[in-house]
C-alpha positions as CSV (number, residue, x, y, z in Angstrom):
1,M,18.2,34.9,33.5
2,W,19.7,34.7,30.0
3,K,20.3,30.9,30.5
4,K,16.5,30.4,31.0
5,A,15.8,32.4,27.8
6,V,18.3,30.4,25.8
7,F,17.0,27.1,27.2
8,G,13.4,28.1,26.4
9,T,14.4,29.0,22.8
10,V,16.3,25.7,22.4
11,S,13.3,23.8,23.9
12,A,10.9,25.5,21.5
13,G,13.2,24.8,18.6
14,F,13.5,21.1,19.6
15,L,9.7,20.8,19.9
16,A,9.3,22.3,16.4
17,Y,11.8,19.8,15.1
18,V,9.9,16.9,16.6
19,V,6.6,18.1,15.2
20,W,8.3,18.5,11.8
21,L,9.7,15.0,11.9
22,S,6.3,13.6,12.9
23,C,4.8,15.2,9.7
24,L,7.4,13.4,7.6
25,S,6.7,10.1,9.4
26,P,5.9,7.1,7.3
27,A,3.0,6.3,9.6
28,R,0.6,8.8,7.8
29,H,1.5,7.2,4.5
30,Q,1.0,3.7,5.9
31,I,-2.5,4.6,7.2
32,E,-3.3,6.1,3.7
33,W,-2.0,2.9,2.0
34,D,-4.0,0.7,4.4
35,V,-7.3,2.6,3.8
36,A,-6.7,2.7,0.0
37,T,-6.1,-1.1,-0.1
38,R,-9.1,-1.9,2.1
39,V,-11.4,0.3,0.1
40,A,-10.2,-1.0,-3.3
41,D,-10.7,-4.6,-2.1
42,V,-14.2,-4.0,-0.8
43,L,-15.2,-2.2,-4.0
44,E,-13.9,-5.0,-6.2
45,R,-15.5,-7.7,-4.1
46,T,-18.9,-6.0,-4.2
47,G,-18.9,-5.5,-8.0
48,F,-18.1,-1.8,-8.2
49,N,-15.4,-2.2,-10.9
50,E,-16.1,1.2,-12.4
51,V,-15.7,3.1,-9.1
52,V,-12.2,4.4,-8.3
53,P,-11.4,5.4,-4.8
54,V,-9.1,8.5,-4.4
55,V,-7.7,8.4,-0.9
56,D,-6.2,11.4,1.0
57,G,-5.3,10.3,4.5
58,R,-8.5,8.8,5.8
59,D,-10.8,10.7,3.5
60,V,-12.1,8.8,0.4
61,E,-13.5,10.3,-2.8
62,L,-15.4,7.9,-5.0
63,R,-15.1,8.6,-8.7
64,G,-16.4,6.8,-11.7
65,Q,-19.7,5.6,-13.1
66,V,-22.6,3.5,-11.6
67,S,-25.9,2.3,-13.1
68,S,-28.3,4.1,-10.7
69,A,-28.5,6.5,-7.8
70,S,-29.3,3.6,-5.5
71,E,-26.0,1.9,-6.6
72,A,-24.1,5.1,-5.7
73,R,-25.7,5.2,-2.3
74,R,-24.8,1.5,-1.8
75,A,-21.2,2.2,-2.8
76,E,-21.1,5.1,-0.3
77,R,-22.5,2.9,2.5
78,I,-20.1,0.1,1.8
79,V,-17.0,2.4,1.8
80,R,-18.2,4.3,4.9
81,M,-18.1,0.9,6.8
82,V,-14.5,0.2,5.9
83,R,-12.2,0.5,8.9
84,G,-10.1,3.6,8.9
85,V,-12.4,5.7,6.6
86,R,-13.3,9.1,8.1
87,I,-15.1,10.9,5.3
88,V,-16.6,9.7,2.0
89,R,-17.1,12.2,-0.9
90,M,-19.0,11.3,-4.0
91,D,-18.0,12.2,-7.5
92,L,-20.0,9.5,-9.3
93,F,-21.8,9.6,-12.6
94,V,-25.0,7.7,-12.9
95,A,-25.4,6.3,-16.4
96,G,-27.6,8.8,-18.3
97,E,-27.7,11.4,-15.5
98,D,-25.6,14.3,-14.1
99,S,-22.9,13.8,-11.5
100,L,-23.7,13.1,-7.9
101,G,-20.6,15.0,-7.0
102,G,-19.8,17.3,-4.1
103,G,-21.6,15.4,-1.3
104,E,-19.8,14.8,1.9
105,T,-20.8,12.4,4.7
């Protein structure tokens, strides 16, 4: 009976170790790097030089300044279509207006 208890404890410990190792895995960082690179490239190609993407995993927060609210929505749509992006948050300032921040899509 005690052998089963010891084996179960060792199995649970090993499983916890595997989960811990997977959290330290470079795969998560590679995904974040890929998403950040794609988003930065598409923003540069589409003329949003004042918009800075802040990437956390697959979530992207757009910070910076745009000329109008329609430009902010356009930037959001463009980033939302990038492969790997899960959530887009807006923290953009429209020239002459308040922040568009806080929105999540």
